[in-house]
N, C-alpha and C positions, 0 to 999 in steps of 0.2 A: 097057607095063604100068604104068609110072610115071604116065602121063597118065590111065590108067583108074582107078588108085588115088586120084588126086587128085580125079577126078570123083566117085568113091564117097564120099570124105571130105566133099566139098562137099554132096552129096545127103544124107548122114547128118547133117551139121550143120544143114541147112535143115529136115530132118524133126524133129530135136530142138527146134529153135526153135519150129516150128509146134506141137509137142506141149506145150511149156512155155507158149505163149500160150493154148492151149486149156485147160490146167489153170488158168491165172490167170483166164480168162474164167469157167470153171465155179465157181471159188471166189467170184468177185464175184456170180454168179447165186445161189449158195447163200446168201450173205449177204443178198441182196435178198429171197429167199424167207423166210428167218428173220425179217427185219424185217416183211414182209407178214403172216406168221402171228402175230407179236406184236401187230400193229395189229388184226387180226381178233379175237384174244382180248380185247383191251382194249375194243373196240367191243361185243362180245357181253356182256361184264360190265356195260358202261354200259346196254345195253338191258335186261338183267335187273334192274338197279336202278331203271330209269325206271318211273314210275307216273303214270297219268293219273287224277286224282281229281276227281269231280264235286262241286261245292259244293251241289248240290240233289239230292233224291231224285226219281225219276220216270222216265218213258219218253221217249227221244229220238224225236221225230217228224219232225225235219228237221235236216240238217247242212249247214254251209257249207264245212267243211274237207274236202279230198280226201286220200286215202291218199297218204302220202309227202310231203305239204306241211308245211313248217316253220311252226310257230305260236309265238306268244309270249304270255305272260301279260298281261292287260289290253288286248289288241288287240280286234279285231272279235268280235262274238258268233258262236261257232262252231256252237252247237246250239240248237234249239228244243226245250224240254223241257216235258212236261205231267205233272202229278202224278195226273190223273184222266182216264182214257180212257172212263169210263162216261157222260160227258156230252160231246157234241161239237157244234160249230157246223157247219151245212151251208150253203154258199153256193150258191144257185140263181139262175141268170140267166134271167129270164122276160120275155115281151113286156109292154109297158105295159098292154095291154088286160087281161091276167090280173092284173097287180099292182094295177090300179085298184080292183078289188073286194076287195083284201086290206087288213087293218088290223093295226097293231102289237098284239101280245098274242094274236092269233088263232091257234088251233090248226088245223093242216093235216095231213091224212093224205098221205103220199107214199111212194114206193118208189124203188129204184135198179135200173137194168138188170142190174147184176152180181149182184143177189140177188132174182130175179124173184118168188119166193113169199113175200116178207116185206114187211109194211107197217110204216112208221115213223110216229110222231106227233111233229110239231115245232111249236114256238111261234115265230111271227114276232117277232124282236127288233130287226130293222133293215131298212129299205127305203131304197135309194139308187140314183142313176143308176149303172149298171154302168161300172166303169173300162174304158177302151179298148173301149167297146161297139161291136159290129159295126154295129148298126142304131141309129138315133136313139131308138127306142122300147124299148130294153132296160133292164130294172131288175134290180138285185141284191137278192134277199131273203136275209136271214140267218135261219136257223131253228136253234133250240137243241133238241136231241133227246136222249133217254135212249138210251145205247148200252151197256147193261149186259152184253150178250153180245159186245160188241166186234166186231160185224160191219162197222161203218163205220170203216175205217182212217183215222186223222188224216192230213191232207195229201193224201189221194187225190183224184183227179179222177173223179167219177162222173156218169152221166147220170141226172137226177132226173125222175120222172113224178109228177104230182099227181092224187089221186083226188077229194078234196073237202075243204071246210072242215068243222069240227065245229061244229054249232049250239050256241049258248050259250057259246062260249068267249071 
């Protein structure tokens, strides 16, 4: 019996030690949880106080910053902003044979495939060799057009089709 009692005392002592270690570990985890919750609250308050202010009024038509990316004041330009979406420039890449008969200041009727029932009127304001042209005879025409109904989104890639030049323009 004495040997059995000693074994029971030893087992009881080991169990108490394991229990105390588990309690100490739980206390440390509780402290870590409290620290993490405090850090979350501080971060949430910082986010609430953060304010992104634009130095210009207008509509953002392109952005270089990605969500979650850290930015700093005075760095690279993050946004392309326009104040007037009612007038847009349309870049059309055309073959040289078509461009050969066009002149700066000429008014051209054109349409875009995404808006099939609508004609637009644009004035040629620039003609140049298309950058990274696929073919040697590709020319870039820049047309300025009225976009009062804002059907032509800025920065969009659209397929342009031409109908005619307007006589006397």
